[in-house]
PAZAPA-4460 file (N, C-alpha, C; in steps of 0.05 Angstrom, whole numbers, plus 32768, in hexadecimal, padded with zeros to 4 digits):
% residues 82
    n_x    n_y    n_z   ca_x   ca_y   ca_z    c_x    c_y    c_z   seq   type   mol
   883C   9452   853B   8850   9459   854A   8866   9467   8537     1      M     A
   8862   9480   853C   8875   948B   8527   8891   9495   8532     2      E     A
   88A8   948D   8524   88BF   9493   8531   88CC   94A9   8529     3      L     A
   88BF   94BF   8519   88C9   94CF   8511   88E7   94D2   84FE     4      G     A
   88EB   94E9   8504   8910   94F6   84EC   891E   94F1   8503     5      N     A
   892A   94D4   84F0   8945   94CA   8504   895F   94D2   84FF     6      L     A
   8962   94EB   84E4   8979   94EE   84E2   897B   950C   84F3     7      S     A
   895E   950D   84F9   8963   952D   850B   8952   9525   8527     8      Q     A
   895A   951C   8537   8945   9515   854F   8945   9536   8565     9      P     A
   8927   952D   856F   8927   954A   8582   891C   9542   8597    10      V     A
   8934   954A   85A7   8934   9540   85BF   891D   9558   85D5    11      Y     A
   8917   954D   85EA   8903   9560   85FA   8918   9557   861A    12      S     A
   8908   957B   8626   890C   957A   8647   8908   9576   865E    13      Q     A
   890E   9567   8662   88FF   9552   8684   88FE   953D   867C    14      G     A
   88EB   952D   8691   88DC   9517   8682   88C7   951B   8684    15      L     A
   88B2   950D   866F   8892   950C   866D   888B   94F4   866A    16      E     A
   8875   94F1   8672   886B   94DA   867A   885E   94CC   865D    17      A     A
   8864   94B9   864E   8858   94B5   8631   8837   94A8   863B    18      P     A
   882D   94AA   8622   881A   94A6   8613   8817   948D   8617    19      G     A
   8807   947F   862E   87FE   9465   862E   87EB   9457   863A    20      S     A
   87E3   9441   8631   87C9   942A   863E   87C6   942D   8654    21      S     A
   87E3   942E   866C   87E5   9424   8682   87F5   943E   868B    22      T     A
   87E6   9450   8696   87F2   946E   86A6   87FB   9460   86C8    23      P     A
   87E8   944B   86CD   87F0   9440   86E8   880D   9439   86E3    24      G     A
   881D   9425   86D2   8829   941A   86D2   8842   9429   86D0    25      L     A
   8843   9439   86BB   8851   9458   86B3   885C   9466   86C7    26      V     A
   8839   9473   86D8   8844   947B   86EF   8859   9473   870E    27      G     A
   8855   9450   870C   8864   9441   8718   887F   943A   871C    28      M     A
   8882   9440   86F4   88A7   943A   86F3   88AF   944F   86F1    29      V     A
   88A3   9468   86FB   88AA   948E   86EE   88B5   948E   8712    30      H     A
   88A4   9486   8723   88A3   9480   8744   88BE   9476   8747    31      G     A
   88BE   945F   8741   88DF   944F   874F   88F0   945D   8742    32      F     A
   88EE   9465   8729   8907   946F   8724   8914   9489   8728    33      L     A
   8902   9497   8735   88FF   94B3   8738   890B   94AA   8766    34      Q     A
   88FD   948C   876C   8907   9490   8781   8927   947F   8785    35      L     A
   892D   9472   8773   894A   9468   8770   8965   947D   8765    36      V     A
   895D   9497   8756   8974   94A3   8745   895E   94BE   874A    37      Q     A
   895D   94C8   875F   8948   94E6   8763   895F   94FC   875E    38      P     A
   8973   9502   875C   8983   951A   874A   8985   950F   8727    39      N     A
   8983   951D   8722   8995   9527   86FD   89B4   9513   8702    40      A     A
   89C5   950F   86E3   89CF   9507   86EB   89E6   9519   86E3    41      L     A
   8A01   9510   86F7   8A14   9530   86FE   8A1D   9534   86DC    42      P     A
   8A27   954E   86D6   8A35   9551   86BC   8A4E   9550   86CA    43      V     A
   8A66   954B   86BC   8A79   9548   86C0   8A8F   952F   86BF    44      G     A
   8AA6   9529   86C5   8AB4   950F   86B6   8AA5   94FE   86CE    45      G     A
   8AB7   94E6   86B5   8AB0   94C7   86BF   8ABA   94C2   86E8    46      C     A
   8ABF   94D8   86F1   8AC9   94D2   870B   8AB2   94DE   8724    47      L     A
   8AAB   94F6   8714   8A8C   94FD   871C   8A7A   94E1   871C    48      V     A
   8A6F   94E3   8706   8A60   94C2   8700   8A62   94A8   8713    49      L     A
   8A7E   94A4   871A   8A81   9490   8726   8A7D   9491   873F    50      M     A
   8A77   94AE   8749   8A73   94B4   876A   8A67   94B5   8770    51      V     A
   8A49   94BE   875D   8A36   94B8   8760   8A29   94A4   8756    52      Y     A
   8A32   948F   8750   8A2E   946E   8747   8A35   945A   875E    53      E     A
   8A46   946D   8778   8A4D   945E   8786   8A42   944C   8794    54      L     A
   8A33   9444   879B   8A1C   942F   87A8   8A11   941E   878E    55      G     A
   8A12   9421   8775   8A0F   940E   8764   8A30   9403   8761    56      F     A
   8A43   9408   875F   8A5C   9403   8758   8A6C   93EE   8778    57      L     A
   8A55   93F3   8793   8A5C   93E9   87A2   8A54   93D2   87A0    58      V     A
   8A35   93CE   8794   8A2B   93B3   8791   8A2E   93A9   8786    59      C     A
   8A34   93B5   876B   8A42   939E   8756   8A59   9385   8766    60      M     A
   8A6D   939D   8775   8A8A   9390   8772   8A85   937E   8788    61      T     A
   8A76   9380   879A   8A66   936E   87B5   8A61   9350   87A0    62      I     A
   8A4B   9359   8797   8A44   934A   8783   8A51   9332   876C    63      G     A
   8A65   933A   8767   8A78   9329   8753   8A8E   9325   8760    64      L     A
   8A94   932C   877A   8AA8   9322   8794   8A98   92FE   8793    65      L     A
   8A7D   9301   87A1   8A68   92F5   87AB   8A6B   92DE   8791    66      F     A
   8A62   92E4   8778   8A65   92D1   8761   8A7D   92BD   875D    67      I     A
   8A97   92CD   8764   8AB6   92BC   8768   8AB3   92B5   877D    68      I     A
   8AAF   92BC   8792   8AC5   92AF   87B3   8AAD   929A   87B7    69      L     A
   8A98   929C   87B8   8A85   9280   87BC   8A85   9269   87B1    70      V     A
   8A88   9269   8793   8A88   9251   878A   8AB0   9248   878A    71      P     A
   8ABA   9253   8794   8AE2   9250   8798   8AEA   9245   87AD    72      L     A
   8ADB   924C   87C7   8AD1   924C   87DB   8AC5   922D   87E2    73      V     A
   8AB0   922A   87D2   8AA1   9211   87CE   8AAE   91F7   87C1    74      G     A
   8ABC   9209   87B8   8AD1   91EB   87A6   8AE9   91E8   87B7    75      C     A
   8AFB   91FA   87CA   8B11   91FB   87D9   8AFF   91E4   87F1    76      C     A
   8AEC   91E7   87FE   8AD8   91CC   880C   8AD7   91BC   8803    77      F     A
   8AC5   91B5   87EA   8AC4   919A   87E9   8AE7   918D   87DB    78      C     A
   8AF7   9196   87D2   8B10   9184   87BD   8B2A   9181   87E2    79      C     A
   8B26   9190   87F0   8B31   9199   880E   8B2D   9195   8821    80      C     A
   8B1A   9179   8823   8B0E   916C   883C   8B24   9161   8850    81      R     A
   8B36   9171   8858   8B4B   9163   886B   8B3E   915C   8883    82      C     A
***
């Protein structure tokens, strides 16, 4: 595997499937990524990117609330059995 010139990297345009011994797996991964995020990332500020990733932010917020609130409510039920 050749790393190339690390001080002057060469970037290519677009997605290219890498040469692999498992083309089926590579195709499946690219298909999943195209399904999850079909559009290119927007060029703009942080606000534009946050609006684009709003679904991920909502899921992450619900997950964090779940992780914090479930043990807290369980502790209240266990300790305060009045």
